[in-house]
LUMLUM-959389 format. One record per atom (N, C-alpha, C): residue number from 1; atom name; x, y, z. Coordinates in steps of 0.02 Angstrom, whole numbers, padded with zeros to 5 digits, always signed. Example, Ala and Ser with C-alpha at 12.3 -4.5 7.8 and 13.67 -1.06 7.14 Angstrom:
BEGIN
<site><n>1</n><atom>N</atom><X>+00660</X><Y>-00284</Y><Z>+00390</Z></site>
<site><n>1</n><atom>CA</atom><X>+00615</X><Y>-00225</Y><Z>+00390</Z></site>
<site><n>1</n><atom>C</atom><X>+00660</X><Y>-00165</Y><Z>+00390</Z></site>
<site><n>2</n><atom>N</atom><X>+00642</X><Y>-00112</Y><Z>+00354</Z></site>
<site><n>2</n><atom>CA</atom><X>+00684</X><Y>-00053</Y><Z>+00357</Z></site>
<site><n>2</n><atom>C</atom><X>+00645</X><Y>+00002</Y><Z>+00394</Z></site>
//
This chain:
BEGIN
<site><n>1</n><atom>N</atom><X>-05717</X><Y>+00138</Y><Z>+02014</Z></site>
<site><n>1</n><atom>CA</atom><X>-05652</X><Y>+00108</Y><Z>+02016</Z></site>
<site><n>1</n><atom>C</atom><X>-05634</X><Y>+00081</Y><Z>+01948</Z></site>
<site><n>2</n><atom>N</atom><X>-05685</X><Y>+00056</Y><Z>+01908</Z></site>
<site><n>2</n><atom>CA</atom><X>-05672</X><Y>+00030</Y><Z>+01836</Z></site>
<site><n>2</n><atom>C</atom><X>-05655</X><Y>+00090</Y><Z>+01797</Z></site>
<site><n>3</n><atom>N</atom><X>-05686</X><Y>+00145</Y><Z>+01810</Z></site>
<site><n>3</n><atom>CA</atom><X>-05672</X><Y>+00207</Y><Z>+01762</Z></site>
<site><n>3</n><atom>C</atom><X>-05595</X><Y>+00223</Y><Z>+01770</Z></site>
<site><n>4</n><atom>N</atom><X>-05577</X><Y>+00214</Y><Z>+01831</Z></site>
<site><n>4</n><atom>CA</atom><X>-05510</X><Y>+00239</Y><Z>+01842</Z></site>
<site><n>4</n><atom>C</atom><X>-05460</X><Y>+00192</Y><Z>+01809</Z></site>
<site><n>5</n><atom>N</atom><X>-05474</X><Y>+00125</Y><Z>+01811</Z></site>
<site><n>5</n><atom>CA</atom><X>-05430</X><Y>+00075</Y><Z>+01778</Z></site>
<site><n>5</n><atom>C</atom><X>-05435</X><Y>+00078</Y><Z>+01704</Z></site>
<site><n>6</n><atom>N</atom><X>-05490</X><Y>+00100</Y><Z>+01680</Z></site>
<site><n>6</n><atom>CA</atom><X>-05503</X><Y>+00108</Y><Z>+01602</Z></site>
<site><n>6</n><atom>C</atom><X>-05455</X><Y>+00168</Y><Z>+01581</Z></site>
<site><n>7</n><atom>N</atom><X>-05448</X><Y>+00219</Y><Z>+01622</Z></site>
<site><n>7</n><atom>CA</atom><X>-05417</X><Y>+00287</Y><Z>+01601</Z></site>
<site><n>7</n><atom>C</atom><X>-05340</X><Y>+00269</Y><Z>+01601</Z></site>
<site><n>8</n><atom>N</atom><X>-05311</X><Y>+00218</Y><Z>+01625</Z></site>
<site><n>8</n><atom>CA</atom><X>-05238</X><Y>+00201</Y><Z>+01636</Z></site>
<site><n>8</n><atom>C</atom><X>-05220</X><Y>+00164</Y><Z>+01568</Z></site>
<site><n>9</n><atom>N</atom><X>-05168</X><Y>+00187</Y><Z>+01538</Z></site>
<site><n>9</n><atom>CA</atom><X>-05145</X><Y>+00153</Y><Z>+01484</Z></site>
<site><n>9</n><atom>C</atom><X>-05111</X><Y>+00086</Y><Z>+01497</Z></site>
<site><n>10</n><atom>N</atom><X>-05094</X><Y>+00050</Y><Z>+01446</Z></site>
<site><n>10</n><atom>CA</atom><X>-05063</X><Y>-00013</Y><Z>+01457</Z></site>
<site><n>10</n><atom>C</atom><X>-04995</X><Y>-00021</Y><Z>+01493</Z></site>
<site><n>11</n><atom>N</atom><X>-04953</X><Y>+00027</Y><Z>+01476</Z></site>
<site><n>11</n><atom>CA</atom><X>-04891</X><Y>+00025</Y><Z>+01516</Z></site>
<site><n>11</n><atom>C</atom><X>-04897</X><Y>+00046</Y><Z>+01588</Z></site>
<site><n>12</n><atom>N</atom><X>-04944</X><Y>+00096</Y><Z>+01603</Z></site>
<site><n>12</n><atom>CA</atom><X>-04956</X><Y>+00110</Y><Z>+01674</Z></site>
<site><n>12</n><atom>C</atom><X>-04988</X><Y>+00054</Y><Z>+01713</Z></site>
<site><n>13</n><atom>N</atom><X>-05034</X><Y>+00008</Y><Z>+01671</Z></site>
<site><n>13</n><atom>CA</atom><X>-05069</X><Y>-00041</Y><Z>+01701</Z></site>
<site><n>13</n><atom>C</atom><X>-05014</X><Y>-00095</Y><Z>+01720</Z></site>
<site><n>14</n><atom>N</atom><X>-04966</X><Y>-00110</Y><Z>+01683</Z></site>
<site><n>14</n><atom>CA</atom><X>-04916</X><Y>-00150</Y><Z>+01695</Z></site>
<site><n>14</n><atom>C</atom><X>-04872</X><Y>-00132</Y><Z>+01760</Z></site>
<site><n>15</n><atom>N</atom><X>-04857</X><Y>-00070</Y><Z>+01758</Z></site>
<site><n>15</n><atom>CA</atom><X>-04823</X><Y>-00046</Y><Z>+01814</Z></site>
<site><n>15</n><atom>C</atom><X>-04858</X><Y>-00054</Y><Z>+01879</Z></site>
<site><n>16</n><atom>N</atom><X>-04927</X><Y>-00040</Y><Z>+01876</Z></site>
<site><n>16</n><atom>CA</atom><X>-04969</X><Y>-00048</Y><Z>+01933</Z></site>
<site><n>16</n><atom>C</atom><X>-04977</X><Y>-00120</Y><Z>+01953</Z></site>
<site><n>17</n><atom>N</atom><X>-04982</X><Y>-00162</Y><Z>+01904</Z></site>
<site><n>17</n><atom>CA</atom><X>-04977</X><Y>-00233</Y><Z>+01916</Z></site>
<site><n>17</n><atom>C</atom><X>-04914</X><Y>-00257</Y><Z>+01957</Z></site>
<site><n>18</n><atom>N</atom><X>-04859</X><Y>-00236</Y><Z>+01933</Z></site>
<site><n>18</n><atom>CA</atom><X>-04794</X><Y>-00253</Y><Z>+01956</Z></site>
<site><n>18</n><atom>C</atom><X>-04789</X><Y>-00234</Y><Z>+02034</Z></site>
<site><n>19</n><atom>N</atom><X>-04806</X><Y>-00170</Y><Z>+02037</Z></site>
<site><n>19</n><atom>CA</atom><X>-04798</X><Y>-00137</Y><Z>+02107</Z></site>
<site><n>19</n><atom>C</atom><X>-04848</X><Y>-00180</Y><Z>+02154</Z></site>
<site><n>20</n><atom>N</atom><X>-04905</X><Y>-00193</Y><Z>+02126</Z></site>
<site><n>20</n><atom>CA</atom><X>-04956</X><Y>-00232</Y><Z>+02171</Z></site>
<site><n>20</n><atom>C</atom><X>-04929</X><Y>-00296</Y><Z>+02194</Z></site>
<site><n>21</n><atom>N</atom><X>-04901</X><Y>-00329</Y><Z>+02149</Z></site>
<site><n>21</n><atom>CA</atom><X>-04873</X><Y>-00397</Y><Z>+02159</Z></site>
<site><n>21</n><atom>C</atom><X>-04814</X><Y>-00398</Y><Z>+02202</Z></site>
<site><n>22</n><atom>N</atom><X>-04772</X><Y>-00351</Y><Z>+02196</Z></site>
<site><n>22</n><atom>CA</atom><X>-04717</X><Y>-00344</Y><Z>+02248</Z></site>
<site><n>22</n><atom>C</atom><X>-04733</X><Y>-00330</Y><Z>+02312</Z></site>
<site><n>23</n><atom>N</atom><X>-04788</X><Y>-00285</Y><Z>+02328</Z></site>
<site><n>23</n><atom>CA</atom><X>-04810</X><Y>-00264</Y><Z>+02385</Z></site>
<site><n>23</n><atom>C</atom><X>-04844</X><Y>-00327</Y><Z>+02420</Z></site>
<site><n>24</n><atom>N</atom><X>-04881</X><Y>-00365</Y><Z>+02381</Z></site>
<site><n>24</n><atom>CA</atom><X>-04919</X><Y>-00419</Y><Z>+02406</Z></site>
<site><n>24</n><atom>C</atom><X>-04864</X><Y>-00472</Y><Z>+02432</Z></site>
<site><n>25</n><atom>N</atom><X>-04818</X><Y>-00489</Y><Z>+02391</Z></site>
<site><n>25</n><atom>CA</atom><X>-04763</X><Y>-00533</Y><Z>+02407</Z></site>
<site><n>25</n><atom>C</atom><X>-04726</X><Y>-00509</Y><Z>+02466</Z></site>
<site><n>26</n><atom>N</atom><X>-04708</X><Y>-00446</Y><Z>+02473</Z></site>
<site><n>26</n><atom>CA</atom><X>-04673</X><Y>-00428</Y><Z>+02529</Z></site>
<site><n>26</n><atom>C</atom><X>-04714</X><Y>-00431</Y><Z>+02595</Z></site>
<site><n>27</n><atom>N</atom><X>-04783</X><Y>-00421</Y><Z>+02590</Z></site>
<site><n>27</n><atom>CA</atom><X>-04826</X><Y>-00427</Y><Z>+02647</Z></site>
<site><n>27</n><atom>C</atom><X>-04834</X><Y>-00500</Y><Z>+02665</Z></site>
<site><n>28</n><atom>N</atom><X>-04835</X><Y>-00538</Y><Z>+02617</Z></site>
<site><n>28</n><atom>CA</atom><X>-04843</X><Y>-00612</Y><Z>+02631</Z></site>
<site><n>28</n><atom>C</atom><X>-04783</X><Y>-00641</Y><Z>+02670</Z></site>
<site><n>29</n><atom>N</atom><X>-04723</X><Y>-00621</Y><Z>+02641</Z></site>
<site><n>29</n><atom>CA</atom><X>-04662</X><Y>-00642</Y><Z>+02669</Z></site>
<site><n>29</n><atom>C</atom><X>-04652</X><Y>-00623</Y><Z>+02739</Z></site>
<site><n>30</n><atom>N</atom><X>-04668</X><Y>-00556</Y><Z>+02752</Z></site>
<site><n>30</n><atom>CA</atom><X>-04667</X><Y>-00533</Y><Z>+02824</Z></site>
<site><n>30</n><atom>C</atom><X>-04715</X><Y>-00567</Y><Z>+02871</Z></site>
<site><n>31</n><atom>N</atom><X>-04773</X><Y>-00578</Y><Z>+02849</Z></site>
<site><n>31</n><atom>CA</atom><X>-04820</X><Y>-00619</Y><Z>+02892</Z></site>
<site><n>31</n><atom>C</atom><X>-04799</X><Y>-00688</Y><Z>+02899</Z></site>
<site><n>32</n><atom>N</atom><X>-04775</X><Y>-00723</Y><Z>+02848</Z></site>
<site><n>32</n><atom>CA</atom><X>-04753</X><Y>-00788</Y><Z>+02849</Z></site>
<site><n>32</n><atom>C</atom><X>-04693</X><Y>-00794</Y><Z>+02900</Z></site>
<site><n>33</n><atom>N</atom><X>-04646</X><Y>-00747</Y><Z>+02895</Z></site>
<site><n>33</n><atom>CA</atom><X>-04590</X><Y>-00743</Y><Z>+02941</Z></site>
<site><n>33</n><atom>C</atom><X>-04612</X><Y>-00737</Y><Z>+03013</Z></site>
<site><n>34</n><atom>N</atom><X>-04654</X><Y>-00693</Y><Z>+03030</Z></site>
<site><n>34</n><atom>CA</atom><X>-04680</X><Y>-00686</Y><Z>+03102</Z></site>
<site><n>34</n><atom>C</atom><X>-04713</X><Y>-00750</Y><Z>+03121</Z></site>
<site><n>35</n><atom>N</atom><X>-04753</X><Y>-00776</Y><Z>+03081</Z></site>
<site><n>35</n><atom>CA</atom><X>-04795</X><Y>-00836</Y><Z>+03099</Z></site>
<site><n>35</n><atom>C</atom><X>-04745</X><Y>-00895</Y><Z>+03115</Z></site>
<site><n>36</n><atom>N</atom><X>-04698</X><Y>-00904</Y><Z>+03072</Z></site>
<site><n>36</n><atom>CA</atom><X>-04649</X><Y>-00962</Y><Z>+03085</Z></site>
<site><n>36</n><atom>C</atom><X>-04611</X><Y>-00951</Y><Z>+03145</Z></site>
<site><n>37</n><atom>N</atom><X>-04591</X><Y>-00887</Y><Z>+03161</Z></site>
<site><n>37</n><atom>CA</atom><X>-04552</X><Y>-00877</Y><Z>+03221</Z></site>
<site><n>37</n><atom>C</atom><X>-04593</X><Y>-00889</Y><Z>+03286</Z></site>
<site><n>38</n><atom>N</atom><X>-04655</X><Y>-00869</Y><Z>+03279</Z></site>
<site><n>38</n><atom>CA</atom><X>-04704</X><Y>-00878</Y><Z>+03341</Z></site>
<site><n>38</n><atom>C</atom><X>-04720</X><Y>-00960</Y><Z>+03348</Z></site>
<site><n>39</n><atom>N</atom><X>-04721</X><Y>-00992</Y><Z>+03290</Z></site>
<site><n>39</n><atom>CA</atom><X>-04736</X><Y>-01065</Y><Z>+03296</Z></site>
<site><n>39</n><atom>C</atom><X>-04673</X><Y>-01103</Y><Z>+03323</Z></site>
<site><n>40</n><atom>N</atom><X>-04614</X><Y>-01078</Y><Z>+03306</Z></site>
<site><n>40</n><atom>CA</atom><X>-04556</X><Y>-01107</Y><Z>+03333</Z></site>
<site><n>40</n><atom>C</atom><X>-04553</X><Y>-01104</Y><Z>+03408</Z></site>
<site><n>41</n><atom>N</atom><X>-04569</X><Y>-01036</Y><Z>+03434</Z></site>
<site><n>41</n><atom>CA</atom><X>-04564</X><Y>-01030</Y><Z>+03500</Z></site>
<site><n>41</n><atom>C</atom><X>-04619</X><Y>-01070</Y><Z>+03539</Z></site>
<site><n>42</n><atom>N</atom><X>-04672</X><Y>-01078</Y><Z>+03516</Z></site>
<site><n>42</n><atom>CA</atom><X>-04726</X><Y>-01122</Y><Z>+03538</Z></site>
<site><n>42</n><atom>C</atom><X>-04702</X><Y>-01191</Y><Z>+03548</Z></site>
<site><n>43</n><atom>N</atom><X>-04672</X><Y>-01221</Y><Z>+03495</Z></site>
<site><n>43</n><atom>CA</atom><X>-04642</X><Y>-01285</Y><Z>+03494</Z></site>
<site><n>43</n><atom>C</atom><X>-04589</X><Y>-01291</Y><Z>+03551</Z></site>
<site><n>44</n><atom>N</atom><X>-04548</X><Y>-01243</Y><Z>+03552</Z></site>
<site><n>44</n><atom>CA</atom><X>-04494</X><Y>-01247</Y><Z>+03608</Z></site>
<site><n>44</n><atom>C</atom><X>-04520</X><Y>-01246</Y><Z>+03670</Z></site>
<site><n>45</n><atom>N</atom><X>-04574</X><Y>-01207</Y><Z>+03687</Z></site>
<site><n>45</n><atom>CA</atom><X>-04606</X><Y>-01204</Y><Z>+03757</Z></site>
<site><n>45</n><atom>C</atom><X>-04635</X><Y>-01273</Y><Z>+03766</Z></site>
<site><n>46</n><atom>N</atom><X>-04664</X><Y>-01301</Y><Z>+03718</Z></site>
<site><n>46</n><atom>CA</atom><X>-04695</X><Y>-01372</Y><Z>+03725</Z></site>
<site><n>46</n><atom>C</atom><X>-04646</X><Y>-01420</Y><Z>+03750</Z></site>
<site><n>47</n><atom>N</atom><X>-04589</X><Y>-01420</Y><Z>+03710</Z></site>
<site><n>47</n><atom>CA</atom><X>-04538</X><Y>-01467</Y><Z>+03725</Z></site>
<site><n>47</n><atom>C</atom><X>-04508</X><Y>-01456</Y><Z>+03795</Z></site>
<site><n>48</n><atom>N</atom><X>-04504</X><Y>-01392</Y><Z>+03819</Z></site>
<site><n>48</n><atom>CA</atom><X>-04476</X><Y>-01376</Y><Z>+03879</Z></site>
<site><n>48</n><atom>C</atom><X>-04529</X><Y>-01396</Y><Z>+03934</Z></site>
<site><n>49</n><atom>N</atom><X>-04596</X><Y>-01390</Y><Z>+03920</Z></site>
<site><n>49</n><atom>CA</atom><X>-04643</X><Y>-01414</Y><Z>+03964</Z></site>
<site><n>49</n><atom>C</atom><X>-04643</X><Y>-01486</Y><Z>+03972</Z></site>
<site><n>50</n><atom>N</atom><X>-04633</X><Y>-01524</Y><Z>+03917</Z></site>
<site><n>50</n><atom>CA</atom><X>-04628</X><Y>-01594</Y><Z>+03922</Z></site>
<site><n>50</n><atom>C</atom><X>-04571</X><Y>-01618</Y><Z>+03964</Z></site>
<site><n>51</n><atom>N</atom><X>-04517</X><Y>-01584</Y><Z>+03950</Z></site>
<site><n>51</n><atom>CA</atom><X>-04455</X><Y>-01601</Y><Z>+03992</Z></site>
<site><n>51</n><atom>C</atom><X>-04460</X><Y>-01595</Y><Z>+04065</Z></site>
<site><n>52</n><atom>N</atom><X>-04501</X><Y>-01539</Y><Z>+04085</Z></site>
<site><n>52</n><atom>CA</atom><X>-04514</X><Y>-01528</Y><Z>+04151</Z></site>
<site><n>52</n><atom>C</atom><X>-04562</X><Y>-01576</Y><Z>+04186</Z></site>
<site><n>53</n><atom>N</atom><X>-04606</X><Y>-01595</Y><Z>+04147</Z></site>
<site><n>53</n><atom>CA</atom><X>-04656</X><Y>-01648</Y><Z>+04169</Z></site>
<site><n>53</n><atom>C</atom><X>-04619</X><Y>-01711</Y><Z>+04177</Z></site>
<site><n>54</n><atom>N</atom><X>-04575</X><Y>-01731</Y><Z>+04125</Z></site>
<site><n>54</n><atom>CA</atom><X>-04533</X><Y>-01792</Y><Z>+04132</Z></site>
<site><n>54</n><atom>C</atom><X>-04489</X><Y>-01793</Y><Z>+04192</Z></site>
<site><n>55</n><atom>N</atom><X>-04461</X><Y>-01738</Y><Z>+04209</Z></site>
<site><n>55</n><atom>CA</atom><X>-04410</X><Y>-01736</Y><Z>+04268</Z></site>
<site><n>55</n><atom>C</atom><X>-04456</X><Y>-01740</Y><Z>+04327</Z></site>
<site><n>56</n><atom>N</atom><X>-04511</X><Y>-01710</Y><Z>+04332</Z></site>
<site><n>56</n><atom>CA</atom><X>-04549</X><Y>-01714</Y><Z>+04391</Z></site>
<site><n>56</n><atom>C</atom><X>-04570</X><Y>-01784</Y><Z>+04403</Z></site>
<site><n>57</n><atom>N</atom><X>-04588</X><Y>-01818</Y><Z>+04348</Z></site>
<site><n>57</n><atom>CA</atom><X>-04617</X><Y>-01889</Y><Z>+04354</Z></site>
<site><n>57</n><atom>C</atom><X>-04557</X><Y>-01932</Y><Z>+04384</Z></site>
<site><n>58</n><atom>N</atom><X>-04498</X><Y>-01917</Y><Z>+04365</Z></site>
<site><n>58</n><atom>CA</atom><X>-04442</X><Y>-01946</Y><Z>+04383</Z></site>
<site><n>58</n><atom>C</atom><X>-04415</X><Y>-01934</Y><Z>+04453</Z></site>
<site><n>59</n><atom>N</atom><X>-04444</X><Y>-01888</Y><Z>+04485</Z></site>
<site><n>59</n><atom>CA</atom><X>-04431</X><Y>-01872</Y><Z>+04554</Z></site>
<site><n>59</n><atom>C</atom><X>-04380</X><Y>-01816</Y><Z>+04559</Z></site>
<site><n>60</n><atom>N</atom><X>-04366</X><Y>-01776</Y><Z>+04511</Z></site>
<site><n>60</n><atom>CA</atom><X>-04308</X><Y>-01726</Y><Z>+04520</Z></site>
<site><n>60</n><atom>C</atom><X>-04341</X><Y>-01668</Y><Z>+04557</Z></site>
<site><n>61</n><atom>N</atom><X>-04295</X><Y>-01640</Y><Z>+04599</Z></site>
<site><n>61</n><atom>CA</atom><X>-04316</X><Y>-01583</Y><Z>+04641</Z></site>
<site><n>61</n><atom>C</atom><X>-04319</X><Y>-01519</Y><Z>+04599</Z></site>
<site><n>62</n><atom>N</atom><X>-04350</X><Y>-01467</Y><Z>+04622</Z></site>
<site><n>62</n><atom>CA</atom><X>-04351</X><Y>-01405</Y><Z>+04584</Z></site>
<site><n>62</n><atom>C</atom><X>-04282</X><Y>-01377</Y><Z>+04565</Z></site>
<site><n>63</n><atom>N</atom><X>-04238</X><Y>-01382</Y><Z>+04616</Z></site>
<site><n>63</n><atom>CA</atom><X>-04172</X><Y>-01357</Y><Z>+04606</Z></site>
<site><n>63</n><atom>C</atom><X>-04141</X><Y>-01397</Y><Z>+04558</Z></site>
<site><n>64</n><atom>N</atom><X>-04144</X><Y>-01462</Y><Z>+04553</Z></site>
<site><n>64</n><atom>CA</atom><X>-04112</X><Y>-01503</Y><Z>+04495</Z></site>
<site><n>64</n><atom>C</atom><X>-04143</X><Y>-01487</Y><Z>+04431</Z></site>
<site><n>65</n><atom>N</atom><X>-04208</X><Y>-01470</Y><Z>+04431</Z></site>
<site><n>65</n><atom>CA</atom><X>-04243</X><Y>-01459</Y><Z>+04357</Z></site>
<site><n>65</n><atom>C</atom><X>-04219</X><Y>-01391</Y><Z>+04342</Z></site>
<site><n>66</n><atom>N</atom><X>-04209</X><Y>-01340</Y><Z>+04384</Z></site>
<site><n>66</n><atom>CA</atom><X>-04184</X><Y>-01275</Y><Z>+04362</Z></site>
<site><n>66</n><atom>C</atom><X>-04109</X><Y>-01286</Y><Z>+04338</Z></site>
<site><n>67</n><atom>N</atom><X>-04069</X><Y>-01328</Y><Z>+04367</Z></site>
<site><n>67</n><atom>CA</atom><X>-04008</X><Y>-01335</Y><Z>+04341</Z></site>
<site><n>67</n><atom>C</atom><X>-04009</X><Y>-01366</Y><Z>+04270</Z></site>
<site><n>68</n><atom>N</atom><X>-04050</X><Y>-01416</Y><Z>+04261</Z></site>
<site><n>68</n><atom>CA</atom><X>-04052</X><Y>-01452</Y><Z>+04198</Z></site>
<site><n>68</n><atom>C</atom><X>-04076</X><Y>-01407</Y><Z>+04146</Z></site>
<site><n>69</n><atom>N</atom><X>-04125</X><Y>-01364</Y><Z>+04158</Z></site>
<site><n>69</n><atom>CA</atom><X>-04154</X><Y>-01316</Y><Z>+04104</Z></site>
<site><n>69</n><atom>C</atom><X>-04102</X><Y>-01262</Y><Z>+04096</Z></site>
<site><n>70</n><atom>N</atom><X>-04067</X><Y>-01235</Y><Z>+04148</Z></site>
<site><n>70</n><atom>CA</atom><X>-04011</X><Y>-01183</Y><Z>+04139</Z></site>
<site><n>70</n><atom>C</atom><X>-03960</X><Y>-01219</Y><Z>+04093</Z></site>
<site><n>71</n><atom>N</atom><X>-03933</X><Y>-01277</Y><Z>+04114</Z></site>
<site><n>71</n><atom>CA</atom><X>-03886</X><Y>-01307</Y><Z>+04080</Z></site>
<site><n>71</n><atom>C</atom><X>-03902</X><Y>-01319</Y><Z>+04002</Z></site>
<site><n>72</n><atom>N</atom><X>-03959</X><Y>-01332</Y><Z>+03989</Z></site>
<site><n>72</n><atom>CA</atom><X>-03974</X><Y>-01348</Y><Z>+03921</Z></site>
<site><n>72</n><atom>C</atom><X>-03997</X><Y>-01281</Y><Z>+03887</Z></site>
<site><n>73</n><atom>N</atom><X>-03995</X><Y>-01227</Y><Z>+03912</Z></site>
<site><n>73</n><atom>CA</atom><X>-04006</X><Y>-01164</Y><Z>+03879</Z></site>
<site><n>73</n><atom>C</atom><X>-04078</X><Y>-01142</Y><Z>+03876</Z></site>
<site><n>74</n><atom>N</atom><X>-04123</X><Y>-01182</Y><Z>+03908</Z></site>
<site><n>74</n><atom>CA</atom><X>-04193</X><Y>-01174</Y><Z>+03901</Z></site>
<site><n>74</n><atom>C</atom><X>-04211</X><Y>-01116</Y><Z>+03947</Z></site>
<site><n>75</n><atom>N</atom><X>-04185</X><Y>-01115</Y><Z>+04008</Z></site>
<site><n>75</n><atom>CA</atom><X>-04199</X><Y>-01068</Y><Z>+04060</Z></site>
<site><n>75</n><atom>C</atom><X>-04144</X><Y>-01014</Y><Z>+04062</Z></site>
<site><n>76</n><atom>N</atom><X>-04162</X><Y>-00956</Y><Z>+04077</Z></site>
<site><n>76</n><atom>CA</atom><X>-04106</X><Y>-00908</Y><Z>+04083</Z></site>
<site><n>76</n><atom>C</atom><X>-04076</X><Y>-00907</Y><Z>+04152</Z></site>
<site><n>77</n><atom>N</atom><X>-04009</X><Y>-00892</Y><Z>+04150</Z></site>
<site><n>77</n><atom>CA</atom><X>-03972</X><Y>-00889</Y><Z>+04215</Z></site>
<site><n>77</n><atom>C</atom><X>-03996</X><Y>-00832</Y><Z>+04253</Z></site>
<site><n>78</n><atom>N</atom><X>-04004</X><Y>-00835</Y><Z>+04321</Z></site>
<site><n>78</n><atom>CA</atom><X>-04023</X><Y>-00775</Y><Z>+04355</Z></site>
<site><n>78</n><atom>C</atom><X>-03963</X><Y>-00727</Y><Z>+04355</Z></site>
<site><n>79</n><atom>N</atom><X>-03980</X><Y>-00659</Y><Z>+04352</Z></site>
<site><n>79</n><atom>CA</atom><X>-03926</X><Y>-00613</Y><Z>+04350</Z></site>
<site><n>79</n><atom>C</atom><X>-03887</X><Y>-00614</Y><Z>+04410</Z></site>
<site><n>80</n><atom>N</atom><X>-03820</X><Y>-00592</Y><Z>+04407</Z></site>
<site><n>80</n><atom>CA</atom><X>-03778</X><Y>-00590</Y><Z>+04459</Z></site>
<site><n>80</n><atom>C</atom><X>-03762</X><Y>-00522</Y><Z>+04473</Z></site>
<site><n>81</n><atom>N</atom><X>-03748</X><Y>-00499</Y><Z>+04538</Z></site>
<site><n>81</n><atom>CA</atom><X>-03734</X><Y>-00435</Y><Z>+04554</Z></site>
<site><n>81</n><atom>C</atom><X>-03658</X><Y>-00423</Y><Z>+04546</Z></site>
<site><n>82</n><atom>N</atom><X>-03647</X><Y>-00364</Y><Z>+04515</Z></site>
<site><n>82</n><atom>CA</atom><X>-03577</X><Y>-00347</Y><Z>+04505</Z></site>
<site><n>82</n><atom>C</atom><X>-03538</X><Y>-00327</Y><Z>+04564</Z></site>
<site><n>83</n><atom>N</atom><X>-03574</X><Y>-00300</Y><Z>+04607</Z></site>
<site><n>83</n><atom>CA</atom><X>-03536</X><Y>-00269</Y><Z>+04669</Z></site>
<site><n>83</n><atom>C</atom><X>-03576</X><Y>-00288</Y><Z>+04730</Z></site>
<site><n>84</n><atom>N</atom><X>-03548</X><Y>-00256</Y><Z>+04785</Z></site>
<site><n>84</n><atom>CA</atom><X>-03581</X><Y>-00270</Y><Z>+04852</Z></site>
<site><n>84</n><atom>C</atom><X>-03660</X><Y>-00248</Y><Z>+04850</Z></site>
<site><n>85</n><atom>N</atom><X>-03699</X><Y>-00288</Y><Z>+04891</Z></site>
<site><n>85</n><atom>CA</atom><X>-03765</X><Y>-00271</Y><Z>+04889</Z></site>
<site><n>85</n><atom>C</atom><X>-03783</X><Y>-00217</Y><Z>+04938</Z></site>
<site><n>86</n><atom>N</atom><X>-03828</X><Y>-00181</Y><Z>+04926</Z></site>
<site><n>86</n><atom>CA</atom><X>-03848</X><Y>-00129</Y><Z>+04969</Z></site>
<site><n>86</n><atom>C</atom><X>-03915</X><Y>-00147</Y><Z>+05004</Z></site>
<site><n>87</n><atom>N</atom><X>-03916</X><Y>-00140</Y><Z>+05068</Z></site>
<site><n>87</n><atom>CA</atom><X>-03975</X><Y>-00160</Y><Z>+05107</Z></site>
<site><n>87</n><atom>C</atom><X>-04017</X><Y>-00101</Y><Z>+05118</Z></site>
//
């Protein structure tokens, strides 16, 4: 490996260094972006879980909890059927 680096002249070494730094920075940016997004999702789920525990402790029914979560945008609304149902 050192023989290969010794055979590269100064300009090529600089280009290799720039390319390596750009690739490392791009990789680090992508990994950090994914990590922060996942961390945010974990924190949102923790907040939603704490809300559900609080509502259960206050005596809310499951239907009321579902309405609160849906109204707050935490839970997704169930899909509605566009036409008549087929049995």
